[in-house]
N, C-alpha and C positions, 0 to 999 in steps of 0.2 A: 422475363427480358423481351421484349418481341422480338420478331424472323429479324425485319433491317436494323434494330437495333443491336439485334446481336453478331448481325453481318460487319456491320460496321463496326463493333466491339474486336471481334477478334482478327478483323483484317489489321485494325493500328495495333492491337496486340502483337502478332506476331510480326507485322513490319517492323516495330519496335524492338523487337531480340531478339533476329536478326542485326540488323544493322548495332545495336550495341555490340554484337556477340566479333561481327568484323571489327571492331575498334578492341577487342582484347589480344592481350599478349601470352596467356597462359599463366602465367606466374601468381595468378590471381587464385586460381584453383588449389592453390598450396594450402590452401585456408581449409579444405573440405577435408574432417576427419580423415574417413576412409580414402584418399585420393588415387592412390596407385591400385586399389580394386575399381573402385570406380570408374577410373579410367580403359581397363580391362573391360569393363562391362560395355560402355560406351561402343568401346571398336568394336569387341562381337557384334552388337545395336547395329550399330550406324552401319561400317564397313562391308556390308553384304551385298550380292544382287539383287537381293528379296527386299524390295523398297516398303513391303507393307507389314514389316515389322516397327520401323521407326516413324511409320505413319500412325500406326496405334498409339505409340508416345504421343508424337505430336498432338493427334486427336485430343487424347486426355489430358493433355497438360490444359489446350485450349478451354474441352469441357469443363477444368477445373476451374481456370479464372473467369468464367461465365457465371459456372454457381458453384461456392465452395463449397458445400455439401456434397459433392462430386465426389463420388469413388469406383474409377473403372475395374479395381480389385474385388465389387461389389455386384455391381452392374456398370456397366459400360455402354449399353445402349439406352443408358439417361441421358445420355448427350446428342443425341439424333445424330451417330458418329458418320453416316452419308454425306447430307445433308450439310452437316460444320464441315466432312472435308473435300468434298466436291463441289460445293457451289463458295467457301472462302479462302481454305490453308491449299485447294489445288493450285489457285491461281495466285496467291502470291509467293508460292513456292517458285514458280514459272519464272514470274516479272526476278524474282531473286537466281534463278540457274541453278534452281536444286533439285537434284534428281529427285524426281516422281512419277506417280501414275495417275489417272483419273481417279482409280476407285481403291488405293491403297488397304489401307485399316479392313474394305469389306473382301478383300481378295484372302487375307488371312483370319478374319475374325468376322464371317459373316454369321451372323445369329446368336453370336455369344454373349452369354450375359456374364462371368466372370474372367478376367485374363488373370487366370492363376497358371500353376505350375502345371495343373490335368489337362488343361489347354495347351501348353507347351510343346507338351509332351507327344503331342498329335501334329505338330506342324515341321515344317522344312524348310532351312534347315533348322534344327532345333538348338541349336548353339543362340543363335540371333533370337527365336522364342523366347528364350530361355532369360537372355538378356536384358527382351524386352519385362518380363514379367520383374526382375529381377532389380530393374531402377527401378518402376513404378512402385513396389513395394518399398523402397531404399527412399524415395520421394512422397510418397502420403503418408510414410509410418514419421518422418520427421518431424519432432515438435518443433525444433528452431527455426524461426522465419531464414535468418539468417544463411544458415546449412541449405535448407530449403533453395534460397533464393540463387546461391552457390551452385546447384546441382541442378538446377534448369537451365542457369548461362551454361553451365558446362557441356549440356546435352547440344543446345546449340553452335557455344563455339566447335565442339567435334563435329557436328553437321557442318555449317560452313569452309572446314577444315579440309574435308572430305570431297566437299563438292570440288572443290577449287584443286583439288587432286585429278581428279574425275576429267576437268576442263582442261590439265596442261596435258592431257596424254596426247600425243600424237597419232593420227593418222597417218598411213602411208597411203601412196596414190596411185596406181595402177598406168599405162603408157596403152589404153586399148586398144589402139588406132594398128599398136604394132603385134594385138595376140590374137588369135583364131578366134571365134564364136565359142567350136565346141570345150576349149581350154577354158574361156571365162565361164559357159556354161558349168564346166566341173568345179571352178572353184567355187562358185556362189551356191552350189550344193553341199558342198564341203560344209563350208561357213553352215547352212542353215542346217545343216544334222549337228553338227557340232556347236551352235551358237542359239537356240531355236529361241532365247527370249518370250517363254509361255507360250509359241506361236507366231507371232508378232513376226519373224524375220522371213520363214518359207509363206506366211502370206503374205507379205509386201512383194517377194519377190513374183510369187505368180501372179498379183495384181498387174504390175511392171508389163511382164512379160506380155499377156493380155493386151494389152493400154498399144506399145506396141504393134501388136497383130493387126488390131481394129483402127488404127488409128488412121484419121481420114475417112471412116466408112459412116454407117451409119449408126452403128452398133456403140450403146456405152459400157465402158467397165465401172461398174459399182463396186464400194467396199476395199480390201486391202489391208486397206490405211485407218480400220475402225480399230476401236480398242479389242484385243483377243478375249477381254474376260466380261464373263458374264454369257446367259443365254443369246441367242437369237431372239426369242421370243420376250425378251425383256427389256431389249437395244432396240425391239421394231423392224430389225432388218431380215429380207428372204434367209440369206445363208452369209458364210465368209467373203467371197464374192459372188459376184452375179450382172446379168448383162439384160441388159434392155435396151430395147428396139422401139420406137415410136411409142415412148410411155410405157411400153408392156415390158414387163419378163418374163424374157426369154427363157434364161439358162440359168442352174444354181451350181455353186461350187462350192465345198468342202473342203479347206487344206487342216489335215492334221500329221504330225510326226510321233502319234500314240497309238495305239489297241483303240479297234471301232469296235464295241459292245453293241447289247443291246440298248441301255438308257441312252450311247450317241445317237442309232437312232431313230430311238422316240424323240428325242429333241428335237431334231430334224426332220420330222413328218408331224410335232407338233407346232411348227413355226409356220411349215407352208400352210398347214389348219387354220391355224390363226391370224393368217394374212393371203388366203381364197387362194393358193399358189399350187392344189394339189397336184395342175395337171401340169405344172412345169416340170422339163428331166432335171434330175440332179445326177451330178455328179460328186463321189470323193477322189480327191486327189492324194494319195496316199503314200506310203510304203509297202510295195507288193512282193513278196504275200503276207508277210510280218506284219504286217495292222489288221488281218481281215481273216488270220488263223484260226481264230474262235469261234467265226461266225459260218453257221450251218446252212448251206443250199443253195454255198455262192457257187456259180458253171458262167465259166468264160468271161470271167471278174464283171459277171452280173448277179443280183439278188432279187426276188421277187418278195418283199418283204411286207405285208399288211395290203396288195392290192396294188403295191406301189414298185414300179423299178426301179432299183437303185444302181449306180453303174459305179464300177472302181477304176479309176487308172492311178499306172505308178509313178512317184511323185518326179522320181530321179529321170526316169524314161519321159515323163513329159515335158521337163525342163530343158532337157539336148534337144527332145524333135520341135519345140518353139524357137531355142536360139537358131536352128538351122532353119528359121523361116522368116526371122527380122533380118533390116538390113547390119553394118558392121557397124554403123551410126544410130542406128537405134539399139543394137547392143551394148555400146557405150554409154546411150543414156541411162538403160537399166542400169549398168554400175553405180554410175552416179547417183542413183536415185535410193540405190542400195549404202552406199559409201555416206550419203548424206544422214542418213537412216544410224549409222553405226556414230556418224559423228555429233548425234544429239546427247547430251547431256544425262536423258533419259536411260540412254541404252547402256547396257551393263556394260563394268570394265572386264570380264570376264569374253564377249561378246569383240570389244575392241581387241583385244590380246588375240582371240581368235583369228579376226581380220586380218591382222599387221603382221603373223603369222603365215597368214595365205598368203597374203599382197607382197610382202618384202620382197624387194629384189626380184 
């Protein structure tokens, strides 16, 4: 099947499966031989913030319908999972308001051939990974075509129901005109620390702050709203967030709430070399001291690493100081951008719950 034919086929197939799943009542699946057990497997697989595992199953089902000889338990990469998900499946899921990320399967199965129990034991949460393997084993081991079709329909039915439950979650809204900027800063700090969304929450918050600080000037704030998955060199972006003036990159910011090790520093320098930005200042916005505690040679929050000066700024202090610089109206706009992020269907149920617990009342 040619590339364009495959795109059209998978798009039509997935749209049809999702549309059909919306019409089902659930009674149909009592015909599945082990319906109770399969129901629990699908719950463990789908009702989790780790979108990658249901993305793996989706991609496997699509690959099988493109080529009936395909088996992800033997060779997952035989279906070209990156292109089939990022170029086709992601767009259909977005159209149907299904929680997903841009590169879901690759986030949990990059360079993995066999989706077996050995692979699942190295994933987190392990329960979701094992559920993905259990469902694929059941589906690809089923010789009865009617049973196999029911299993597929059950997956999409459960996916639709989960998406509807996520969409139904009400997100509370605070009146930011009557609160102090420092209260708002502290609240959003707690949101990002307790609901990191794989780094997306903190990156968006820092980017929103910088955009308000430089608003109306000649400095342009870039990044921050990009996908946090994949290396900067793969994505061809200078850093998590960077500043540009007169079409020239002037500052680089890496935002993280994890331990910074030598590999993270090497990735940063590699990205700068790749884009010929070795002379541009780079700052890690992170938790101090915990995130730099294992780095040797740090003095006054600065490290000379392979002839490059790398600065470190405390994440929470940066946010508090930045909120002190912006207008009250601007602080409200930052809050609005974070609320819009939390309301997205792709944002996890956990993050929505953390937001509501912070801003309720």
